[in-house]
C-alpha positions in Angstrom: -17.5 -7.2 0.3 -21.1 -7.3 -1.8 -22.6 -10.3 -3.2 -21.9 -9.2 -6.7 -18.2 -8.7 -6.1 -16.1 -11.7 -6.6 -13.2 -12.4 -4.7 -9.9 -12.7 -6.2 -7.6 -13.2 -3.5 -7.4 -13.4 0.1 -4.5 -13.4 2.4 -3.3 -11.4 5.8 -1.4 -7.8 5.6 0.7 -8.1 8.6 3.2 -5.5 10.3 2.6 -2.7 8.2 5.3 0.4 8.1 3.8 3.1 6.8 5.5 6.9 6.3 3.5 9.1 4.6 4.6 12.4 2.9 2.8 15.6 2.3 3.4 16.8 -1.6 2.2 18.9 -4.1 -0.9 17.8 -5.8 0.3 18.9 -9.1 2.9 16.1 -8.7 0.2 13.5 -8.9 -2.0 14.6 -11.4 -0.7 13.0 -14.5 -1.2 9.5 -12.4 -5.2 10.3 -11.3 -7.0 7.4 -13.3 -10.1 8.3 -15.5 -12.8 8.6 -13.3 -11.3 9.4 -9.7 -9.7 12.5 -8.0 -7.5 13.5 -5.5 -8.0 13.0 -1.7 -7.0 15.1 0.7 -6.4 15.4 4.4 -7.1 18.8 6.1 -6.1 20.1 2.6 -3.1 18.2 2.3 -2.1 15.6 -0.4 0.0 12.5 0.6 2.1 9.9 -0.6 2.6 6.4 1.5 5.7 4.1 1.5 3.7 0.9 2.9 6.4 -2.1 3.5 4.4 -5.7 5.0 3.9 -9.1 5.1 1.7 -11.4 3.0 0.7 -14.4 4.5 -1.3 -17.3 4.0 -2.3 -15.9 0.5 -5.0 -18.0 -2.0 -6.1 -17.1 -5.5 -9.8 -16.7 -5.6 -10.1 -17.1 -1.9 -9.5 -20.9 -2.0 -6.2 -21.9 -3.4 -2.7 -21.7 -1.9 -0.1 -21.3 -4.6 3.0 -23.2 -3.8 6.2 -21.3 -2.7 4.0 -18.2 -3.4 1.6 -17.9 -0.1 4.0 -16.1 2.1 6.4 -12.9 1.0 7.0 -9.3 1.4 5.8 -6.4 -0.5 6.7 -2.3 -0.5 4.6 0.0 -2.5 4.6 3.7 -3.0 1.2 5.0 -3.2 -1.4 8.0 -3.3 -5.0 8.5 -2.2 -8.1 9.3 -4.3 -11.6 9.2 -4.1 -14.8 8.6 -6.7 -18.7 9.0 -5.8 -21.0 6.1 -7.1 -24.6 6.2 -6.5 -24.4 8.8 -3.6 -21.3 6.4 -2.1 -17.8 8.2 -1.5 -15.3 5.4 -2.4 -11.6 6.6 -0.9 -9.2 4.4 -2.6 -5.8 3.7 -3.6 -3.2 4.6 -6.8 0.1 2.4 -6.7 2.8 4.5 -8.3 5.0 1.4 -7.7 5.2 -2.1 -5.9 7.5 -4.6 -5.2 7.6 -8.4 -4.8 10.3 -10.6 -4.4 8.4 -13.3 -7.0 8.0 -13.0 -10.7 4.9 -14.7 -10.7 3.3 -12.2 -8.6 3.9 -9.4 -10.3 3.0 -10.7 -13.5 0.0 -11.8 -12.3 -0.7 -8.4 -10.9 0.6 -6.4 -14.5 -1.7 -9.2 -16.2 -5.2 -8.6 -14.4 -4.7 -5.3 -12.5 -2.1 -3.3 -14.6 -0.7 -2.4 -11.7 3.3 -1.4 -11.7 4.8 -4.7 -9.8 8.0 -5.6 -10.4 10.0 -8.5 -9.2 13.3 -7.5 -6.3 15.3 -9.5 -3.8 13.7 -8.9 -0.3 14.1 -9.5 3.2 12.3 -8.1 6.4 13.1 -7.8 10.5 9.7 -7.9 12.4 10.1 -7.9 16.5 7.9 -6.6 19.7 8.4 -6.7 22.9 5.8 -5.8 26.2 6.9 -2.2 25.4 8.5 -1.9 21.6 7.8 -3.1 18.2 10.1 -2.8 15.2 9.7 -3.2 11.5 12.1 -3.2 8.6 11.5 -4.2 4.7 14.1 -3.9 2.3 14.4 -4.9 -1.6 17.4 -4.6 -3.5 17.4 -2.5 -6.9 20.4 -2.2 -9.2 23.0 -4.2 -6.6 21.9 -1.5 -3.8 19.4 -2.3 -0.6 16.9 0.1 -0.1 14.9 0.0 3.0 11.9 1.2 5.0 11.3 1.0 8.9 9.7 2.1 12.1 10.4 1.9 15.7 7.4 2.5 17.7 6.5 2.2 22.0 3.8 1.2 23.9 0.6 -0.9 22.9 -1.5 -0.3 19.6 -5.0 1.4 19.4 -7.7 2.0 17.3 -6.7 5.4 14.9 -8.7 8.5 16.7 -11.9 9.4 14.7 -10.8 11.7 12.0 -7.1 11.1 12.3 -4.5 11.2 9.5 -3.9 7.3 10.9 -7.4 6.6 10.3 -7.8 8.7 7.0 -4.4 6.8 5.8 -5.8 3.2 6.9 -9.2 3.4 5.9 -8.9 3.3 1.9 -11.2 0.4 1.1 -10.5 0.5 -3.1 -8.0 0.2 -5.4 -8.0 1.9 -8.7 -5.3 1.6 -11.4 -5.1 3.3 -15.3 -5.6 0.6 -18.2 -3.3 0.5 -21.1 -6.5 0.9 -23.6 -7.6 3.6 -21.8 -10.3 4.4 -18.8 -9.7 2.9 -14.9 -10.1 0.1 -13.0 -11.7 -0.2 -9.8 -11.3 -3.2 -7.4 -12.7 -3.3 -3.6 -10.2 -4.1 -0.9 -12.3 -5.4 2.3 -10.6 -5.5 5.7 -11.3 -4.7 9.2 -9.9 -1.1 10.8 -6.5 -1.9 12.3 -4.8 -1.1 15.4 -1.6 1.3 15.1 1.9 1.9 16.7 2.5 5.7 16.0 6.2 5.4 15.1 8.8 6.8 17.8 11.2 7.1 14.5 10.9 6.0 11.0 13.2 6.3 8.0 13.4 5.6 4.5 17.1 4.7 3.3 19.0 4.0 -0.4 18.5 5.6 -3.4 14.7 4.1 -5.6 15.1 6.4 -8.2 14.8 3.6 -10.6 11.9 2.6 -9.2 10.1 6.1 -8.3 12.3 8.7 -10.3 14.4 11.6 -8.9 11.6 13.8 -7.6 9.8 11.0 -5.6 12.8 9.8 -4.2 14.1 13.5 -3.2 10.3 13.5 -1.1 11.1 10.2 0.8 14.6 11.2 1.8 13.0 13.9 4.3 11.7 12.9 7.4 8.4 11.7 6.6 5.1 13.8 8.1 3.7 11.2 10.1 4.6 7.3 10.5 3.3 4.4 12.1 2.7 0.6 12.1 -0.5 -1.5 11.4 -1.0 -4.7 12.4 -2.9 -5.9 9.7 -5.5 -8.4 9.1 -7.1 -10.9 6.7 -7.8 -8.8 3.2 -9.9 -9.5 0.5 -9.2 -8.1 -3.2 -12.6 -8.5 -5.4 -11.8 -9.2 -9.0 -11.5 -5.4 -11.1 -14.2 -3.5 -13.0 -13.6 -1.1 -15.6 -15.5 2.0 -14.3 -15.1 4.1 -17.4 
């Protein structure tokens, strides 16, 4: 993170379940923030359903918030890129984000105009010498939805040029703003190790959050799936780019 960037939030992101689905680019065109363009891997456009644990969360990198330091999040996202002063910035755009506490959702909506909502959540994470499992669930209109993955063996750094590297190494966030234009913010963390999933799925009806078309895509078998170990993360304050 450069000296010009100020930390808005620091935390640890742990035990990330990442289910990735190839989609037609036209499905996402209207959601692409101004100043960015859809990113692709081997000519394929992806959305990802991601569940993980937020741990040791602090505002401004210093201030722990009572009862809001540790919580789950599930988000649906896609990938964009932007060139700035000769630098290629690869970023994420969130379609919808779920957390269990309304105050967290309110802060994210206020400062970043991100589509956060608050719902009851629960998780299960376990590991042994030979296997790892992670599952995140959230309740919508009285019904539970879930994302889960099971992996075997030991984690490793994603291979250079792999889809796992593409998915995990997007270090910017972009969001459309109500008044027009886009907000850009830096998400800094070291490269993560990953376990390729032996089994992974989404279960439930999330159409109230994502709409029918995206929910139907999530019901397919993912085109790739893995669990990432995660790390410490810092999120910068946003700046308007256009």
